[in-house]
PDB file of N, CA, C and O in Angstrom, chain B, residues numbered from 101:
ATOM      1  N   MET B 101      60.380  36.949  71.458  1.00  0.00           N
ATOM      2  CA  MET B 101      59.382  38.016  71.475  1.00  0.00           C
ATOM      3  C   MET B 101      59.315  38.838  70.426  1.00  0.00           C
ATOM      4  O   MET B 101      60.416  39.305  70.137  1.00  0.00           O
ATOM      5  N   LEU B 102      58.327  39.231  69.667  1.00  0.00           N
ATOM      6  CA  LEU B 102      57.818  40.061  68.805  1.00  0.00           C
ATOM      7  C   LEU B 102      57.024  41.366  68.973  1.00  0.00           C
ATOM      8  O   LEU B 102      55.916  41.382  69.509  1.00  0.00           O
ATOM      9  N   LEU B 103      57.577  42.352  68.540  1.00  0.00           N
ATOM     10  CA  LEU B 103      56.564  43.662  69.004  1.00  0.00           C
ATOM     11  C   LEU B 103      56.210  44.004  67.733  1.00  0.00           C
ATOM     12  O   LEU B 103      56.968  44.198  66.782  1.00  0.00           O
ATOM     13  N   ALA B 104      54.796  44.078  67.771  1.00  0.00           N
ATOM     14  CA  ALA B 104      53.788  44.484  66.724  1.00  0.00           C
ATOM     15  C   ALA B 104      52.851  45.807  66.892  1.00  0.00           C
ATOM     16  O   ALA B 104      52.130  46.271  67.776  1.00  0.00           O
ATOM     17  N   ILE B 105      53.199  46.124  65.723  1.00  0.00           N
ATOM     18  CA  ILE B 105      52.589  47.495  65.836  1.00  0.00           C
ATOM     19  C   ILE B 105      52.049  48.073  64.709  1.00  0.00           C
ATOM     20  O   ILE B 105      52.569  48.309  63.618  1.00  0.00           O
ATOM     21  N   ASP B 106      50.471  48.350  65.291  1.00  0.00           N
ATOM     22  CA  ASP B 106      49.725  49.325  63.953  1.00  0.00           C
ATOM     23  C   ASP B 106      49.325  50.314  64.464  1.00  0.00           C
ATOM     24  O   ASP B 106      48.863  50.587  65.572  1.00  0.00           O
ATOM     25  N   LEU B 107      49.661  51.174  63.028  1.00  0.00           N
ATOM     26  CA  LEU B 107      50.017  52.636  63.396  1.00  0.00           C
ATOM     27  C   LEU B 107      48.605  53.221  62.467  1.00  0.00           C
ATOM     28  O   LEU B 107      48.717  53.533  61.282  1.00  0.00           O
ATOM     29  N   GLY B 108      47.450  53.293  63.135  1.00  0.00           N
ATOM     30  CA  GLY B 108      45.982  53.724  63.048  1.00  0.00           C
ATOM     31  C   GLY B 108      45.664  55.389  62.828  1.00  0.00           C
ATOM     32  O   GLY B 108      46.528  56.227  63.090  1.00  0.00           O
ATOM     33  N   ASN B 109      44.666  55.662  62.446  1.00  0.00           N
ATOM     34  CA  ASN B 109      44.583  57.316  62.387  1.00  0.00           C
ATOM     35  C   ASN B 109      44.422  57.665  63.540  1.00  0.00           C
ATOM     36  O   ASN B 109      44.790  58.776  63.923  1.00  0.00           O
ATOM     37  N   THR B 110      43.631  56.476  64.608  1.00  0.00           N
ATOM     38  CA  THR B 110      43.630  57.428  65.897  1.00  0.00           C
ATOM     39  C   THR B 110      44.346  56.313  66.933  1.00  0.00           C
ATOM     40  O   THR B 110      44.202  56.817  68.047  1.00  0.00           O
ATOM     41  N   ASN B 111      44.832  55.431  67.037  1.00  0.00           N
ATOM     42  CA  ASN B 111      45.529  54.970  67.815  1.00  0.00           C
ATOM     43  C   ASN B 111      46.987  53.892  66.915  1.00  0.00           C
ATOM     44  O   ASN B 111      47.170  53.270  65.869  1.00  0.00           O
ATOM     45  N   LEU B 112      47.582  54.193  67.967  1.00  0.00           N
ATOM     46  CA  LEU B 112      48.728  53.206  68.084  1.00  0.00           C
ATOM     47  C   LEU B 112      48.689  52.295  68.873  1.00  0.00           C
ATOM     48  O   LEU B 112      48.661  52.546  70.078  1.00  0.00           O
ATOM     49  N   THR B 113      48.676  50.867  68.354  1.00  0.00           N
ATOM     50  CA  THR B 113      47.957  49.639  68.795  1.00  0.00           C
ATOM     51  C   THR B 113      49.658  48.949  68.559  1.00  0.00           C
ATOM     52  O   THR B 113      50.310  48.967  67.515  1.00  0.00           O
ATOM     53  N   PHE B 114      50.125  48.278  70.114  1.00  0.00           N
ATOM     54  CA  PHE B 114      50.912  47.529  70.539  1.00  0.00           C
ATOM     55  C   PHE B 114      50.785  46.182  70.884  1.00  0.00           C
ATOM     56  O   PHE B 114      49.885  45.818  71.641  1.00  0.00           O
ATOM     57  N   GLY B 115      51.557  45.444  70.429  1.00  0.00           N
ATOM     58  CA  GLY B 115      51.063  44.317  70.843  1.00  0.00           C
ATOM     59  C   GLY B 115      52.427  42.813  71.014  1.00  0.00           C
ATOM     60  O   GLY B 115      52.997  42.347  70.028  1.00  0.00           O
ATOM     61  N   LEU B 116      52.632  42.405  72.213  1.00  0.00           N
ATOM     62  CA  LEU B 116      53.826  41.709  72.383  1.00  0.00           C
ATOM     63  C   LEU B 116      53.477  40.422  72.359  1.00  0.00           C
ATOM     64  O   LEU B 116      52.436  40.027  72.884  1.00  0.00           O
ATOM     65  N   PHE B 117      54.355  39.608  71.717  1.00  0.00           N
ATOM     66  CA  PHE B 117      53.908  38.369  71.491  1.00  0.00           C
ATOM     67  C   PHE B 117      55.159  37.818  72.023  1.00  0.00           C
ATOM     68  O   PHE B 117      56.223  38.437  72.041  1.00  0.00           O
ATOM     69  N   GLU B 118      54.916  36.199  72.609  1.00  0.00           N
ATOM     70  CA  GLU B 118      55.659  34.928  72.717  1.00  0.00           C
ATOM     71  C   GLU B 118      55.068  34.145  72.130  1.00  0.00           C
ATOM     72  O   GLU B 118      53.908  33.795  72.343  1.00  0.00           O
ATOM     73  N   GLY B 119      56.280  33.511  70.756  1.00  0.00           N
ATOM     74  CA  GLY B 119      55.221  32.830  69.763  1.00  0.00           C
ATOM     75  C   GLY B 119      54.101  32.662  69.258  1.00  0.00           C
ATOM     76  O   GLY B 119      54.202  33.307  68.215  1.00  0.00           O
ATOM     77  N   ASP B 120      53.019  32.204  69.281  1.00  0.00           N
ATOM     78  CA  ASP B 120      51.976  32.434  68.787  1.00  0.00           C
ATOM     79  C   ASP B 120      50.753  33.015  70.066  1.00  0.00           C
ATOM     80  O   ASP B 120      49.568  32.986  69.734  1.00  0.00           O
ATOM     81  N   GLN B 121      51.058  33.433  71.242  1.00  0.00           N
ATOM     82  CA  GLN B 121      50.498  34.013  72.355  1.00  0.00           C
ATOM     83  C   GLN B 121      50.923  35.975  72.472  1.00  0.00           C
ATOM     84  O   GLN B 121      51.994  36.582  72.462  1.00  0.00           O
ATOM     85  N   LEU B 122      49.874  36.299  72.546  1.00  0.00           N
ATOM     86  CA  LEU B 122      50.006  37.398  72.668  1.00  0.00           C
ATOM     87  C   LEU B 122      50.020  37.710  74.480  1.00  0.00           C
ATOM     88  O   LEU B 122      49.099  37.322  75.198  1.00  0.00           O
ATOM     89  N   ARG B 123      50.993  38.318  74.903  1.00  0.00           N
ATOM     90  CA  ARG B 123      51.439  38.499  76.400  1.00  0.00           C
ATOM     91  C   ARG B 123      50.721  39.761  77.180  1.00  0.00           C
ATOM     92  O   ARG B 123      50.403  39.908  78.360  1.00  0.00           O
ATOM     93  N   HIS B 124      50.570  40.808  75.753  1.00  0.00           N
ATOM     94  CA  HIS B 124      50.151  42.088  76.399  1.00  0.00           C
ATOM     95  C   HIS B 124      50.236  43.174  75.409  1.00  0.00           C
ATOM     96  O   HIS B 124      51.209  43.518  74.737  1.00  0.00           O
ATOM     97  N   ASP B 125      48.865  43.721  75.446  1.00  0.00           N
ATOM     98  CA  ASP B 125      49.120  44.826  74.372  1.00  0.00           C
ATOM     99  C   ASP B 125      48.531  46.257  74.898  1.00  0.00           C
ATOM    100  O   ASP B 125      47.681  46.202  75.788  1.00  0.00           O
ATOM    101  N   TRP B 126      48.805  47.134  74.558  1.00  0.00           N
ATOM    102  CA  TRP B 126      48.527  48.241  74.791  1.00  0.00           C
ATOM    103  C   TRP B 126      48.077  49.633  73.724  1.00  0.00           C
ATOM    104  O   TRP B 126      48.395  49.538  72.538  1.00  0.00           O
ATOM    105  N   ARG B 127      47.454  50.696  74.128  1.00  0.00           N
ATOM    106  CA  ARG B 127      46.848  51.444  73.027  1.00  0.00           C
ATOM    107  C   ARG B 127      47.223  52.864  73.461  1.00  0.00           C
ATOM    108  O   ARG B 127      46.985  53.095  74.646  1.00  0.00           O
ATOM    109  N   LEU B 128      47.969  54.255  72.472  1.00  0.00           N
ATOM    110  CA  LEU B 128      48.012  55.124  72.363  1.00  0.00           C
ATOM    111  C   LEU B 128      47.359  56.105  71.776  1.00  0.00           C
ATOM    112  O   LEU B 128      47.496  56.264  70.563  1.00  0.00           O
ATOM    113  N   ALA B 129      46.740  56.729  72.336  1.00  0.00           N
ATOM    114  CA  ALA B 129      45.652  57.870  71.023  1.00  0.00           C
ATOM    115  C   ALA B 129      46.961  58.433  70.358  1.00  0.00           C
ATOM    116  O   ALA B 129      48.109  58.490  70.801  1.00  0.00           O
ATOM    117  N   THR B 130      46.375  58.872  69.033  1.00  0.00           N
ATOM    118  CA  THR B 130      47.221  59.388  68.012  1.00  0.00           C
ATOM    119  C   THR B 130      47.272  60.953  68.003  1.00  0.00           C
ATOM    120  O   THR B 130      46.228  61.509  67.662  1.00  0.00           O
ATOM    121  N   ARG B 131      47.914  61.422  68.200  1.00  0.00           N
ATOM    122  CA  ARG B 131      47.460  63.280  68.064  1.00  0.00           C
ATOM    123  C   ARG B 131      48.442  63.953  67.411  1.00  0.00           C
ATOM    124  O   ARG B 131      49.592  63.619  67.695  1.00  0.00           O
ATOM    125  N   ARG B 132      48.333  64.561  66.844  1.00  0.00           N
ATOM    126  CA  ARG B 132      48.492  65.549  65.801  1.00  0.00           C
ATOM    127  C   ARG B 132      49.816  66.548  66.386  1.00  0.00           C
ATOM    128  O   ARG B 132      50.908  66.666  65.831  1.00  0.00           O
ATOM    129  N   ASP B 133      49.420  67.147  67.529  1.00  0.00           N
ATOM    130  CA  ASP B 133      50.636  67.890  68.219  1.00  0.00           C
ATOM    131  C   ASP B 133      51.469  67.241  69.124  1.00  0.00           C
ATOM    132  O   ASP B 133      51.979  68.005  69.944  1.00  0.00           O
ATOM    133  N   SER B 134      51.971  65.244  69.302  1.00  0.00           N
ATOM    134  CA  SER B 134      52.593  64.955  69.737  1.00  0.00           C
ATOM    135  C   SER B 134      54.252  64.749  69.087  1.00  0.00           C
ATOM    136  O   SER B 134      54.479  64.275  67.974  1.00  0.00           O
ATOM    137  N   MET B 135      55.098  65.129  69.869  1.00  0.00           N
ATOM    138  CA  MET B 135      56.606  64.871  69.604  1.00  0.00           C
ATOM    139  C   MET B 135      56.953  63.868  69.301  1.00  0.00           C
ATOM    140  O   MET B 135      56.288  62.987  69.846  1.00  0.00           O
ATOM    141  N   PRO B 136      57.965  63.391  68.449  1.00  0.00           N
ATOM    142  CA  PRO B 136      58.826  62.195  68.435  1.00  0.00           C
ATOM    143  C   PRO B 136      59.133  61.736  69.723  1.00  0.00           C
ATOM    144  O   PRO B 136      58.775  60.666  70.216  1.00  0.00           O
ATOM    145  N   ASP B 137      59.910  62.726  70.307  1.00  0.00           N
ATOM    146  CA  ASP B 137      60.710  62.232  71.649  1.00  0.00           C
ATOM    147  C   ASP B 137      59.418  61.713  72.846  1.00  0.00           C
ATOM    148  O   ASP B 137      59.609  60.862  73.715  1.00  0.00           O
ATOM    149  N   GLU B 138      58.326  62.339  72.657  1.00  0.00           N
ATOM    150  CA  GLU B 138      57.354  62.072  73.723  1.00  0.00           C
ATOM    151  C   GLU B 138      56.803  60.670  73.799  1.00  0.00           C
ATOM    152  O   GLU B 138      56.339  60.006  74.725  1.00  0.00           O
ATOM    153  N   LEU B 139      57.030  60.415  72.368  1.00  0.00           N
ATOM    154  CA  LEU B 139      56.068  58.993  71.436  1.00  0.00           C
ATOM    155  C   LEU B 139      56.852  57.941  72.047  1.00  0.00           C
ATOM    156  O   LEU B 139      56.305  56.937  72.502  1.00  0.00           O
ATOM    157  N   GLY B 140      58.596  58.188  72.096  1.00  0.00           N
ATOM    158  CA  GLY B 140      59.037  57.522  72.233  1.00  0.00           C
ATOM    159  C   GLY B 140      59.339  56.930  73.931  1.00  0.00           C
ATOM    160  O   GLY B 140      59.648  55.840  74.413  1.00  0.00           O
ATOM    161  N   LEU B 141      59.133  57.940  74.335  1.00  0.00           N
ATOM    162  CA  LEU B 141      58.962  57.940  75.764  1.00  0.00           C
ATOM    163  C   LEU B 141      57.869  56.899  76.419  1.00  0.00           C
ATOM    164  O   LEU B 141      58.089  55.905  77.110  1.00  0.00           O
ATOM    165  N   LEU B 142      56.041  57.709  75.769  1.00  0.00           N
ATOM    166  CA  LEU B 142      55.380  56.400  76.124  1.00  0.00           C
ATOM    167  C   LEU B 142      55.918  54.951  75.351  1.00  0.00           C
ATOM    168  O   LEU B 142      56.020  54.099  76.234  1.00  0.00           O
ATOM    169  N   MET B 143      56.103  54.671  74.693  1.00  0.00           N
ATOM    170  CA  MET B 143      56.470  52.937  73.947  1.00  0.00           C
ATOM    171  C   MET B 143      57.569  52.816  74.916  1.00  0.00           C
ATOM    172  O   MET B 143      58.264  51.801  74.936  1.00  0.00           O
TER     173      MET B 143
END
């Protein structure tokens, strides 16, 4: 399994791959007031 992370200006995008196949993906909105612990829990 591979977790791919794209850190963009408006979204954090995650993809979970098994081999060449994408198994799941999700997005979190990037907010200036987010705390590191909050982002860790959401991931």
